[in-house]
C-alpha positions, 0 to 999 in steps of 0.5 A: 630710255631711262637713267637711275639717280643711285645713291651710296652711303660714305665710309663714314656715313655722313655724305651720300654720292650719287651716279647714274645708272642706264643699265647693268653692264660697266659701262652703264654706270657714271659717276656725278661728283655730287653729293649730299648731306646726311645729317646737315648742321647748318643752313649752308648744308641744307642749301646745299642739298637743296641745289645738289639733287638740283643739279642732279636733276638737271645732269639727268635730263641733260643725260637723257636728251643725248642718249635720245637723241643718237641717230637722230639729226637733232642736237640738243642745244647744251652741245651747241655753241651759237656762237661758232666763232666760240666753237672755232676757236675752240676747237683751235686750242684743243687741235694745236701744233707746236710747229704749225700756226696755220690753224690758229692763223686761219681763225684769225683772218677769218675773224678780220674777214668777218669784221665782227664777233658773231657769226652763227653757223647757219649764217657760213653758207657756201658763198661766205666759204667762196669769199673769205676763200677770195679774201685770202688769195686777194691777201697772200700769194704762194701756199699761204692762202692754200694752206690757211683754206686747208684748216678752214675747212678741217673747222668745217668737216668737224663742225658738220660732225658736232653737228653744226651744218647738214651740208659741209658749205666748205667742201665742194670749195678748191 
């Protein structure tokens, strides 16, 4: 798997813009959003060029790891947050629905249940999920605990797809 960094001069020939290529088809090329100055005028532009090249190489390395990890169980570390609560909060923010606050309440109650601001994905076990379910049942009645826990299960399912879990720890809990 090789990803090539190709360069293209700007129209006024003062800058060089870079793209990543891993083939010749239309969807096998991606703009990097990075440029360098062709004739740096001062130290700031020279430093910009040095750091731009380092950023290009870093992005290229990440892309290679992403491409190589497809169809494997390995997930590159830059794709996974170490704190699962950060993933949960990001999921709540990106899947917000106007008329439903079940997801955000599920997150806040899970945080309250944990009594901590950090938990790794390995720390979330089936036993912890069962205890969270029992916590919700003891705190609320009616459909509320079921609604909150179903949103929690939805996050766990998405976490499995994102690579946080090999098996969904909340899948078998009713």
